C-alpha positions as CSV (number, residue, x, y, z in Angstrom):
1,M,26.8,-51.1,-19.7
2,R,25.0,-47.8,-19.1
3,T,26.6,-45.5,-16.6
4,V,24.9,-42.9,-14.4
5,A,26.3,-40.1,-16.6
6,T,24.6,-41.5,-19.8
7,E,21.2,-42.0,-18.3
8,P,19.2,-39.0,-19.6
9,N,16.2,-39.4,-17.3
10,R,18.1,-39.3,-14.0
11,T,18.9,-36.1,-12.2
12,R,22.0,-36.1,-10.2
13,S,21.0,-34.4,-7.0
14,A,23.1,-36.3,-4.3
15,R,26.7,-35.5,-3.8
16,L,29.7,-37.5,-2.6
17,E,33.1,-36.2,-1.6
18,A,36.4,-38.0,-1.0
19,R,39.8,-36.8,0.0
20,V,42.5,-38.5,-2.0
21,T,46.3,-38.0,-2.4
22,Q,47.5,-36.2,-5.5
23,E,49.0,-39.5,-6.7
24,Q,45.6,-41.2,-6.4
25,K,43.9,-38.3,-8.2
26,D,46.5,-38.4,-11.0
27,R,46.1,-42.2,-11.4
28,L,42.3,-41.9,-11.5
29,E,42.4,-39.0,-14.1
30,R,44.8,-41.1,-16.2
31,A,42.5,-44.1,-16.1
32,A,39.5,-42.0,-16.9
33,S,41.3,-40.4,-19.8
34,L,42.3,-43.8,-21.2
35,Q,38.6,-44.7,-21.3
36,G,37.6,-41.3,-22.8
37,R,35.5,-40.4,-19.8
38,S,35.4,-37.6,-17.4
39,L,36.9,-38.2,-13.9
40,T,33.4,-38.0,-12.4
41,D,31.9,-40.4,-14.8
42,F,34.8,-42.8,-14.4
43,I,34.6,-42.7,-10.6
44,V,30.8,-43.0,-10.4
45,S,30.6,-45.9,-12.9
46,T,33.6,-47.8,-11.4
47,V,32.2,-47.5,-7.9
48,E,28.7,-48.4,-9.1
49,E,30.1,-51.6,-10.7
50,A,32.0,-52.5,-7.6
51,A,28.9,-51.9,-5.4
52,A,26.7,-54.1,-7.7
53,R,29.4,-56.9,-7.6
54,I,29.7,-56.8,-3.8
55,L,26.0,-56.8,-3.3
56,R,25.6,-59.8,-5.7
57,E,28.3,-61.7,-3.9
58,R,26.6,-61.1,-0.5
59,E,23.1,-62.0,-1.8
60,V,24.2,-65.5,-3.0
61,L,23.2,-68.2,-0.6
62,A,26.2,-70.1,0.6
63,L,25.5,-73.5,2.2
64,S,27.9,-75.8,4.0
65,A,28.2,-79.3,2.7
66,R,25.9,-80.6,5.5
67,D,23.3,-77.9,4.7
68,R,23.5,-78.8,1.0
69,K,22.9,-82.5,1.7
70,A,19.9,-81.7,4.0
71,F,18.4,-79.3,1.4
72,V,18.8,-81.9,-1.4
73,A,17.4,-84.7,0.8
74,A,14.4,-82.6,1.6
75,L,13.8,-81.9,-2.1
76,L,14.2,-85.5,-3.1
77,K,12.2,-87.0,-0.2
78,P,10.1,-84.3,1.5
79,P,8.7,-85.1,5.0
80,V,5.1,-86.4,5.1
81,P,2.7,-83.7,6.4
82,R,1.4,-84.5,9.8
83,G,-1.2,-83.0,12.2
84,R,-2.6,-79.6,11.2
85,L,-0.7,-79.5,8.0
86,A,-2.0,-82.9,6.9
87,R,-5.6,-81.8,7.6
88,A,-5.0,-78.5,5.7
89,V,-3.7,-80.5,2.7
90,K,-6.8,-82.7,2.7
91,R,-9.1,-79.7,2.9
92,Y,-7.3,-78.0,0.0
93,N,-7.5,-81.2,-2.1
94,R,-11.2,-81.5,-1.4
95,A,-11.8,-77.8,-2.3
96,L,-9.9,-78.3,-5.6
97,A,-11.9,-81.4,-6.4
98,A,-15.2,-79.6,-5.6
99,N,-14.3,-76.8,-7.9
100,G,-13.5,-79.2,-10.8
101,A,-9.8,-78.5,-10.8
């Protein structure tokens, strides 16, 4: 996985600041050192990975059991078009046939 620090075409122009305890800083520095990274690179890449994971989790559509059943039922047996929609489908099919499709 590429990190922000290793992306050559990106200019770091925004700044973040955080106050941490000395113990937190020591732990972060130790973890960064174990991975052979600078503290900044470690923090940015770790936070970036966490942000991507959280956004992925929130973007996944979660359906209740009832919603899933209704969705699958609609896929398996869609409702018959009525009224204006039915007329639009007929016009569309006629236009396709007239164009030789």
